[in-house]
C-alpha positions as CSV (number, residue, x, y, z in Angstrom):
1,M,11.9,16.9,-24.5
2,F,12.2,14.9,-21.9
3,S,10.5,12.2,-21.5
4,V,9.3,9.9,-18.5
5,E,8.6,7.2,-21.3
6,H,10.1,3.9,-18.9
7,K,10.1,0.9,-21.2
8,G,9.7,-2.2,-19.5
9,T,7.5,-3.3,-16.7
10,L,6.6,-1.2,-13.8
11,M,7.4,-2.9,-10.2
12,I,6.5,-1.3,-7.4
13,R,4.0,-2.4,-4.9
14,S,1.2,-1.0,-2.8
15,M,1.5,-0.8,0.3
16,T,-2.2,-1.5,0.7
17,G,-3.9,-4.8,0.6
18,Y,-5.8,-8.5,2.1
19,G,-5.0,-11.6,1.3
20,A,-6.6,-14.6,3.6
21,A,-5.9,-18.1,2.9
22,E,-7.0,-21.7,5.0
23,R,-5.6,-24.9,5.7
24,T,-8.2,-28.0,6.8
25,T,-7.4,-31.5,7.6
26,D,-9.5,-34.6,9.8
27,E,-8.3,-32.5,13.5
28,V,-8.3,-28.5,12.6
29,R,-9.4,-25.6,10.7
30,V,-6.5,-23.0,9.9
31,R,-7.1,-19.7,8.9
32,V,-4.7,-16.9,8.1
33,E,-5.9,-13.4,7.1
34,I,-3.4,-10.4,6.8
35,R,-4.5,-6.6,6.0
36,T,-2.1,-4.1,5.5
37,V,-2.2,0.0,5.2
38,N,0.5,2.5,5.2
39,N,2.7,3.4,7.3
40,R,6.0,5.0,7.1
41,S,7.8,1.9,8.8
42,L,6.9,-1.6,9.2
43,K,4.5,-2.8,12.0
44,V,3.6,-6.0,12.9
45,S,0.3,-6.3,14.8
46,Q,-1.4,-10.1,15.5
47,R,-4.3,-11.9,17.2
48,T,-3.8,-15.1,17.6
49,P,-5.5,-17.5,19.8
50,E,-4.8,-18.5,23.7
51,G,-2.1,-20.4,24.0
52,L,-0.3,-20.5,20.4
53,G,2.6,-17.8,21.3
54,A,5.1,-20.1,18.8
55,A,2.7,-19.1,15.9
56,E,3.2,-15.5,16.7
57,V,6.7,-15.5,16.2
58,V,6.4,-17.9,12.9
59,I,3.8,-15.4,11.5
60,D,6.1,-12.6,12.1
61,R,9.1,-13.7,10.5
62,L,7.6,-14.6,7.3
63,V,5.7,-11.4,7.3
64,R,9.3,-9.9,8.1
65,E,10.6,-11.6,5.0
66,R,8.2,-10.1,2.8
67,L,7.1,-6.9,3.6
68,T,9.4,-3.8,4.1
69,R,6.7,-1.1,5.3
70,G,2.7,-0.4,6.4
71,T,1.3,-1.5,9.5
72,V,0.4,-5.5,8.9
73,H,-2.9,-6.7,10.7
74,V,-2.8,-10.8,10.9
75,L,-5.6,-12.7,12.2
76,L,-5.3,-16.6,12.6
77,T,-7.9,-18.6,13.1
78,V,-7.5,-22.1,14.9
79,E,-10.9,-24.5,15.6
80,P,-10.6,-28.2,16.3
81,V,-12.5,-30.4,13.9
82,G,-14.3,-33.9,14.7
83,A,-12.6,-35.5,17.6
84,A,-9.9,-33.2,17.9
85,A,-12.7,-30.7,19.1
86,R,-13.6,-32.5,22.4
87,A,-11.8,-31.2,25.1
88,P,-9.7,-33.8,27.3
89,L,-9.8,-35.3,30.2
90,N,-7.2,-35.2,33.2
91,R,-7.1,-39.1,33.5
92,E,-4.6,-38.8,36.5
93,V,-6.8,-35.1,38.1
94,L,-9.7,-36.7,38.1
95,A,-8.4,-40.6,39.7
96,A,-7.5,-38.4,42.3
97,Y,-10.4,-36.3,43.1
98,W,-12.5,-39.3,42.8
99,K,-10.1,-41.2,45.8
100,D,-10.1,-37.7,47.8
101,L,-14.1,-38.0,47.6
102,A,-14.2,-41.3,48.4
103,R,-12.5,-41.4,51.5
104,L,-13.6,-38.0,53.1
105,R,-17.3,-39.5,52.2
106,E,-15.9,-42.7,54.1
107,E,-14.9,-40.7,57.3
108,L,-17.7,-38.9,57.5
109,G,-20.2,-41.7,57.3
110,G,-21.5,-40.9,54.1
111,G,-23.6,-42.9,52.4
112,D,-22.9,-45.5,50.1
113,G,-22.0,-45.5,46.5
114,P,-19.0,-44.2,44.8
115,P,-19.3,-40.0,44.3
116,A,-21.0,-38.8,40.8
117,L,-18.7,-38.2,37.8
118,E,-20.6,-34.9,36.7
119,A,-19.7,-33.9,40.1
120,L,-16.3,-34.3,39.5
121,L,-16.1,-33.1,35.9
122,A,-16.8,-29.2,37.2
123,L,-13.7,-29.1,39.2
124,P,-10.7,-27.2,38.7
125,G,-8.2,-29.3,36.4
126,V,-10.1,-32.1,35.0
127,V,-11.6,-31.2,32.0
128,G,-8.4,-29.4,29.6
129,D,-8.8,-25.9,28.3
130,E,-8.6,-24.4,24.3
131,A,-4.8,-24.1,24.5
132,V,-4.1,-27.9,25.7
133,V,-6.9,-28.5,22.9
134,L,-4.7,-26.9,20.3
135,T,-1.6,-27.8,21.3
136,G,-2.5,-31.5,20.5
137,I,-3.0,-30.8,17.3
138,K,-0.6,-32.5,14.7
139,N,1.0,-30.8,12.4
140,L,-0.3,-27.5,13.6
141,E,3.1,-25.2,13.4
142,S,3.1,-26.1,8.9
143,L,-0.5,-25.9,8.7
144,V,0.1,-22.1,9.9
145,K,3.3,-21.9,8.1
146,E,1.2,-22.8,4.7
147,A,-1.7,-20.8,5.8
148,A,0.2,-17.3,6.1
149,R,2.5,-17.8,2.9
150,E,-0.1,-18.8,0.9
151,A,-2.2,-15.2,2.6
152,L,0.8,-13.5,2.1
153,D,1.3,-14.6,-1.8
154,R,-2.7,-13.2,-2.1
155,L,-2.0,-10.0,-0.1
156,D,1.4,-9.5,-2.9
157,A,-0.3,-10.0,-5.5
158,M,-3.1,-7.2,-4.4
159,R,-0.5,-5.1,-3.5
160,E,1.1,-5.5,-7.1
161,A,-1.9,-4.7,-8.9
162,E,-2.8,-1.4,-6.8
163,G,0.9,-0.8,-7.2
164,Q,0.8,-1.2,-11.2
165,A,-2.2,1.3,-11.5
166,T,-0.3,3.4,-9.0
167,A,2.6,3.4,-11.3
168,K,0.7,3.9,-14.2
169,D,-0.8,7.1,-12.8
170,L,2.9,8.3,-11.4
171,A,4.2,7.9,-14.7
172,A,1.5,10.5,-16.6
173,N,2.2,12.8,-13.6
174,L,5.6,12.3,-14.1
175,E,5.5,13.1,-18.4
176,E,2.9,15.7,-17.7
177,M,5.6,17.6,-15.3
178,A,8.3,17.1,-18.0
179,R,6.0,19.0,-20.9
180,R,5.6,21.8,-17.8
181,V,9.8,21.4,-17.7
182,A,10.7,21.9,-21.0
183,A,7.8,24.6,-21.6
184,V,9.2,26.7,-18.4
185,R,13.1,26.1,-19.6
186,Q,12.3,27.4,-23.4
187,R,10.7,30.6,-21.5
188,A,13.9,31.4,-19.2
189,G,15.8,31.0,-22.3
190,V,13.5,34.2,-23.9
191,V,12.4,36.4,-19.8
192,I,16.2,38.4,-20.4
193,Q,16.0,39.5,-23.6
194,E,12.2,40.1,-23.4
195,Y,13.4,42.2,-20.2
196,R,16.1,44.1,-21.8
197,D,14.0,45.5,-24.4
198,R,11.5,46.4,-21.7
199,L,14.4,48.2,-20.2
200,Q,15.4,49.8,-22.8
201,E,11.9,51.5,-24.0
202,R,11.1,52.5,-20.6
203,A,14.5,54.4,-20.4
204,Q,13.8,56.3,-23.7
205,A,10.5,56.9,-22.8
206,L,11.8,58.9,-19.5
207,L,14.8,60.4,-21.5
208,E,12.4,61.6,-24.3
209,G,12.8,65.1,-24.9
210,I,16.0,65.7,-22.6
211,E,19.3,65.8,-24.0
212,I,20.6,62.8,-22.4
213,V,21.5,59.1,-24.0
214,A,20.7,56.0,-22.3
215,D,24.0,54.5,-21.3
216,D,24.6,51.0,-22.6
217,A,26.6,49.8,-20.0
218,T,24.3,50.7,-16.9
219,L,21.6,48.8,-19.4
220,A,23.9,45.8,-19.4
221,R,24.4,46.1,-15.6
222,E,21.0,46.5,-15.1
223,V,20.1,43.5,-17.1
224,A,23.2,40.8,-15.6
225,F,22.0,41.7,-12.3
226,F,18.4,41.0,-13.5
227,A,19.7,37.6,-15.3
228,E,21.7,36.5,-12.1
229,R,18.9,36.9,-9.4
230,S,16.5,35.2,-11.9
231,D,18.7,32.4,-13.4
232,I,16.6,28.4,-12.9
233,N,18.2,26.8,-14.8
234,E,19.9,25.0,-11.8
235,E,16.5,24.5,-10.8
236,L,16.0,23.4,-13.9
237,A,18.5,21.1,-14.0
238,R,18.0,19.6,-10.7
239,L,14.2,18.9,-10.9
240,Q,15.0,17.3,-14.7
241,S,17.1,14.9,-13.2
242,H,14.5,14.7,-9.9
243,L,12.0,13.3,-13.0
244,E,14.7,11.2,-14.6
245,Q,15.8,9.2,-11.0
246,M,11.8,8.2,-10.1
247,R,11.1,7.2,-13.7
248,D,13.7,5.2,-13.0
249,L,12.8,4.0,-9.6
250,L,9.1,2.9,-11.6
251,G,10.9,-0.4,-12.8
252,A,12.9,-0.9,-9.5
253,S,12.7,-4.4,-8.4
254,E,13.6,-3.2,-5.2
255,P,11.2,-1.5,-2.4
256,V,11.3,2.6,-3.3
257,G,8.4,4.2,-1.6
258,R,11.2,6.0,0.8
259,R,13.3,7.2,-2.2
260,L,9.9,8.6,-4.6
261,E,8.6,10.4,-1.3
262,F,12.0,12.0,-0.8
263,L,12.4,13.2,-4.6
264,A,8.5,14.6,-4.4
265,Q,10.4,16.5,-1.8
266,E,13.3,17.4,-3.1
267,M,10.6,18.3,-6.2
268,S,8.6,20.6,-4.7
269,R,11.2,22.7,-3.1
270,E,13.2,23.1,-6.5
271,A,9.5,24.4,-7.7
272,N,8.9,26.5,-5.5
273,T,12.2,28.4,-6.0
274,I,11.8,28.2,-9.6
275,G,8.3,30.4,-8.7
276,A,9.8,32.5,-6.9
277,K,12.6,33.5,-9.1
278,S,11.3,33.4,-12.3
279,N,9.9,36.9,-12.3
280,D,8.0,36.0,-15.3
281,V,3.7,35.6,-15.9
282,E,4.1,32.7,-18.0
283,I,6.6,30.9,-16.5
284,A,4.3,30.9,-12.9
285,R,1.9,29.7,-15.2
286,E,3.4,26.6,-16.1
287,V,4.9,26.3,-11.9
288,L,1.2,26.0,-10.8
289,P,0.7,22.6,-12.7
290,I,4.3,21.2,-11.4
291,K,3.6,22.2,-7.5
292,V,-0.1,20.6,-8.3
293,A,1.9,17.4,-9.5
294,V,4.4,16.8,-7.9
295,D,2.0,17.3,-4.6
296,R,0.1,14.3,-6.0
297,L,3.3,12.5,-6.4
298,R,4.1,13.0,-2.6
299,E,1.2,11.6,-1.9
300,Q,0.8,8.9,-4.1
301,S,4.3,7.8,-3.1
302,Q,2.8,7.6,0.9
303,N,1.2,4.4,-0.3
304,I,3.9,2.5,-2.1
305,E,6.5,0.4,-0.6
């Protein structure tokens, strides 16, 4: 009997997973979180702090080097700590405001003394915004890269673990299908003979008491017509070939999700054709669980990278 037992490690990866990592220095805390869900192609969506557009480019490149399918959600958090968390003062802008206000007070004949610094701090451009803080942190790009790579490593570990479980389930489904296909093949070998015997018995019953003998040539033509119309050998051969190909893909090191989906679709087509052509109750009983197994394979393959 055809067997789908796979020798070696099952390598497929799920498209669903999560990974996170952090890097912390005296100036900043960087955290990268990556979540992935099913998608026929690769789609990367990022949320990063304002002013770190360059980090998006870096993360996008790292993601695309590692993943080929799925929707990828990336969250980058960058938090300045310690002295780096202090928003910088633009001394040149502050000095210009100071001089302008001092000159204006003198021209208007205002009171003595310099302008209050507290009032100047609220003026535009005196205090830098968050983007200015982040761009001033040393080695920020390398910290983002390190955190992103580690997050991807953890994401891969989770996707591989889930992929192993899926691969075992796939292998079990393939083994069940292989047993059903073998049963159909064995049954198909006797269907024609049973049809011939039933046809001959029916003809003899109808002609009983009548001086007419059933023509063997006519009977043979009818049996041949039935055999041609109900021949499922080609469909069985293709279905078995698809089973073998899918079995081999479970151990492939490269992404195989699209090929598994295609094979599952082809399996469904062959199973439907076998059910329609067989004209046999016992074969129909075997085809039904084959269809159920194929639907399960197709559903599982949609979550494989």
